[in-house]
C-alpha positions in Angstrom: 0.0 0.0 0.0 1.3 3.4 -0.9 1.4 6.2 1.7 -0.9 8.5 -0.3 -3.5 5.8 -1.0 -3.5 4.8 2.7 -3.9 8.3 3.9 -6.6 9.2 1.4 -8.5 6.1 2.3 -8.4 6.8 6.0 -9.3 10.5 5.4 -12.3 9.4 3.4 -13.5 7.1 6.1 -13.2 10.0 8.7 -15.1 12.3 6.4 -17.8 9.7 5.7 -18.3 9.3 9.5 -18.8 13.0 9.9 -21.2 13.2 6.9 -23.2 10.3 8.3 -23.7 12.2 11.6 -24.6 15.4 9.7 -27.2 13.6 7.5 -28.6 10.9 9.8 -28.0 12.5 13.2 -25.9 11.0 15.9 -28.5 8.4 16.9 -29.3 7.4 13.3 -25.6 7.1 12.4 -24.7 5.0 15.5 -24.4 1.6 13.7 -22.5 3.2 10.7 -20.1 5.0 13.0 -19.4 1.7 14.9 -18.7 0.0 11.6 -16.5 2.8 10.4 -14.6 2.9 13.7 -14.0 -0.9 13.5 -12.8 -0.6 9.9 -10.4 2.2 10.7 -9.0 0.2 13.6 -8.7 -2.9 11.4 -7.0 -1.1 8.6 -4.5 0.6 10.9 -3.7 -2.7 12.4 -3.3 -4.4 9.1 -1.6 -1.7 6.9 0.2 0.5 9.4 1.1 -1.5 12.6 4.5 0.0 12.9 3.7 3.5 11.7 5.6 3.2 8.4 2.9 4.6 6.2 2.0 7.6 8.4 2.5 8.9 11.9 -1.1 10.0 12.0 -3.2 8.0 14.5 -6.4 7.7 12.4 -8.4 6.1 15.2 -7.7 9.3 17.3 -8.5 11.5 14.3 -11.8 9.7 13.8 -12.6 10.1 17.5 -11.9 13.8 17.4 -13.9 14.3 14.2 -17.0 12.7 15.5 -17.1 14.2 19.0 
């Protein structure tokens, strides 16, 4: 996986989570947010376990974005 592809993918997931909340409301987006959070965590563990692709903690970025 290339660094740019990884970061664009993760950024897209964070933006999707924010959009889901804006469109569906926090309660309506609850299941989608849980699925996106799991996906971000899984992708970080699979593609970037040692931080070689990016120093960004995408799980933390997602958490901040959806607060």
